[in-house]
Each structure stands twice: as C-alpha cells, then as structure tokens.
N, C-alpha and C positions, 0 to 999 in steps of 0.2 A: 737434695740427694739424701739417701738413708743415713750416711755417715754423719750428717749434720742435722738430721731431722729428729722427730720424736720429742721425748721429754727433755733431752739435753738442749734442744733448740728452744723449747718453751722456757726453760730455765734462763737461758741467755737473754731472751726477750724481756723477762721480768726483772733482771738485775740492772738497776740504775738506768733504766730506759735504753739498754744496750743497743738492740737493733731497732727499737721503736723509733729512735731518732734517725735511723738509717744513715749513719755515717757522719753527720755534721760536717759536710763539705768534702767527704771522701768521694773518690771516683765511683761511678755506677758500674755494674757488670758489663762486660763486653762479650758479644757473641764471637767465639773463636773462629767462626766461618767468615767473619767480615774482616778482610785483611787491612782495610784502611783505618781500623780502630774506631769506627763510628760508634757513638754512644747509643745505648738502648735503655729504656726504662725497665725496671725489674724490682724484685722483692728487696734487694739490698742496694738500691740506688742511692745516690747522694742526696742529703738534705742540706739546705743552705746553712751556713755557719750560724746564722741568726734565727734559725727555726726554733719553735717551742721545744724546750728540753735541751737545747744546745747552749743556751746562755750560761755563762759562769763556768763552763768546762775548762779545766786547765789544759795547758799545751800538752803535757804528758799524757793525759787521758785521751786527748784527741789523736795523738800519734798511735796509741794502742788501738783505738777504734779503727783508724785508717788501716793499720796493719792487719787487723782481723778481717776487715772488708776485702782487702787485697788477697788474703789467703783464701777466703771463700770464693772470690772471683776465679782464682787459679784452680781451685778444686772443681768448679763448674766447667772451666775450659778444658781441664784434663779429662773429665768424664766425657765431654763431648768429642774431643779429639780421639780418645781411645775407645769410643763406644762399641766398636765391633771387634775389639782385640780381647783375647783371652790369655790367661797364663798357660804355661806349657805343662803344668802338672796334670795328673790324672783327673783331678776334680774340675779342671777347666774353669777356674774362678775368673770373674771379670778382672781385667788387667788393672782396673783402678784400685783394687785391693793392695797391689804392690806399691802403687804410688802413695796411697795413704800410709802404708807401713814405712815408706821412706821418710815420712815426716818425723821419724826418730831424730832428725836434725834439730827439731824444736826442743826436744828433751836435752840434747847435747849442748845447746846454747842457752838453756833456760828461757827460751822464748824471746831472746833479745835480738834475733836476726830474722825478721819476717821475710826479707828477700831470699834468704837461704831456704826457708820453708816453701816459698813459692817455687823456687828452682827445683826443689825435691819433687813437687807435684808435677812439674813440667819436664823432668830430666830426660824422658824418653821421647818427647814429642818430635824432635828433629830426626832422631835415629829411626824411629818406628813409623812416624806418621807424615813425614815430609814437610813439617812446619819449618819455616825459615827463622834464622836468627833475627831478621828484621821484623818479622811478625811478632815475635816474643817481645822484642824491645819496644815496639810500638804499642802493644797492648799492656805491657807491664813496665819494664824499664831496662836500660842497658846493662845494669848490674846483674839482673836476673838472667838476661840473655847470655851474658858472658859466662856465668856459672854453668848454664846448660851446655853451652858449646864446649866448655872445658872437660865435661864428663861424657861427651858424645863420641862414639866410634865412627870411623869412616867406613860406611857400609860398602863402598866400592872395593875395599880390600878383601882378600880371602879371610875366612874366619880365623884360621890359625895365625895369620899375621896380626889381625886385630887383637887376639888374645895376647900375643907376644908384646905388642905395643902397650897394652894395659899394664903389664908388669914393668916395662921399661919406663913408662911415663909417670907411674904412681908417685915416686919420690919427688917429682918436679911439679906436682899440682900445688895450687895455692892451698893454704890451710883450710879455707872454707870448702873448697872443692874436695879435699880429702875427707872432710866430715860427711859430705854428701855421698861420696863413693863408698865410704864405710857403711852408711845406712843402706845403700843399695845392695851391697854384698850380704849384709845381715838378713835382709828380707829374702834374698834369693836362697840362702842356705836354710832359712826356716822353712821355706816352701819345699826345698829338696827333702827335708826331713819328714814333713807332714803330707806332702802330695807330690811325689816325684813324677816326672814324665813317664807314662806307661811304657814308652818304647826305649827307655834308657836302660841298657844292661848295667849290671853292678859296676863293671870297670869304668864305665863312663861317669857314673856317679862319684866313684872314688877319684877319678881324674879331675872332676869339677871341683870337689872340695880342695884337692891339692893345688889346683891352679888359683882358685880364689884366695887361698892362704898366701900364695906367692904375691898376688897383687896387694894384699893387705899388709904384707911386710913393708911395703913402701909408703903405707898410709899411717903407720904407727906414730904415736906422740901427737896426733891431731886431736884426739878425744879419748881420754882414759875410759870414760863411761862406755863409749861405743866399742872400744877395743874389747872390753869385758863382755859385752853383748855378742860381739863377733866370735870370740873364743868359745862362748857357750853355744852359739848356733852351730859352729863347726863341730864341736864335740857331739852335739845332738844329732847332726847329720851323719857323722861317722858311725854313731851307735846304731842307726837304722840300717846301715848297709849290711853288716853281718847277719842281722835278724832277717833281712829280706833274702839273703843268700840261703840261710837255713830253711826259710819258708818255701823257697823255690826249688 
C-alpha cells in the first residue's frame, strides 16, 4: 500500500535486513476475508527463527520486528475491510487515511504499544464493516479485539443516543482506549477543518466541534501530547467555520 511503499519501504528493507529476513518467526499476513485465520504466504510472511540473517538477533530486536510485521498486517487488513468506504468530507478521501492518522497512538506511546497501534488501524471495523470481535481476536489477539470493542458504538441505537453515550462513557474507558479515542477525535476534527462534508451547514459543524470537545473532557490526562494536538485541531476547526460563513 502507498503509505508503506516507495522510498520509505526500500529504506526499511536495507536497514539491518529488516524486512529481508521477513520477520524471523513472526506471523505471516492474514487475508481479512478468511474468518478462520488460515495463513497465506505473502511479502511479509514469517521466516524461520533459524533462517539466514536471523541468527544472533536479540530478543528485543525480534519483538520489535514482530510488532512491525503485525502493524503492517493490520494496515493491510484495514485497507481491505474498508476498501469501498470513503470519508464524509467534500474531498471523499479513502477511509484508510483516517485509520492511518489514528496511528497518532504510536506517537503518544513512543511506539511501545504495538497492540494499540493495531487497534487504531482496526478501530472502525466492527462499527462500519460488520467484522466481529472474534474475527479480530483470531487474526490478531484478544487484547486488540478488546480495545476495538471498547471504542465501538452500538449502531442499533439512534445516533443522538450514541453521541450521548460517548460523552457518558469517555471517563470510564481504560487509559489505552482513551488514547485511541483521542487520536480518533483529532483525526476527525482535522478533516472537518480541511475537508468538511459538503452537506453540513455551519451550525452542524459548530455542534460537532462542541460535542467532540465534550467527549474529550472525559479523556483528559490520558496523554498530554494528544490533548495538545486535540486542542489545536479544535481551534483550527473553529477558525474555519466563521471563514466559511463569510464566504457563503
């Protein structure tokens, strides 16, 4: 995929045999359309731990490699699950751009929580694509599945009720789910500022910023870094609203 391709990907391949060793025992990619978790061969498949280039690798380096491979598998799964979904903004960007932006969780945790990064990539799969908790647990692990469930709305409820419950539940989320939720809201507000939905009147945009700010009140103290990014995103979104009013 483009987000992991090009020169950056070539650079990774050349560094310390990073992807050339293909994971040194890491799990190979899984087709998200195969619910039983059957393994398939692919570019980032597993290499035996005793394969050339794997010998002498420390445990810490192997864990980092496994984490990277798992994140790439999640990015592939997310792109496939959301392949036909677009963002609501006027530019109609592929939805995967939102999922990649939600990887702000990696910055918030200094890359120390790969499961949280994977959950960020998959956080809308249950809500928007009908993927089940069991599928996520089988293809990744139960920790990832639990994080995704924690930030998933019940689509059977009316929209107004779902929004009310987000405000009510925010303070009770686990610290890691709060970080994920913060990253999600930052991405949404950035999109509102740069590519708002064409059919949203100004009042709806104002209401969305106000509602998101209420949700985030219950997420504060989970990540000072993401709080700052949220406050900046909210301020940027608010600044675009009067400009749009004047232009309209």
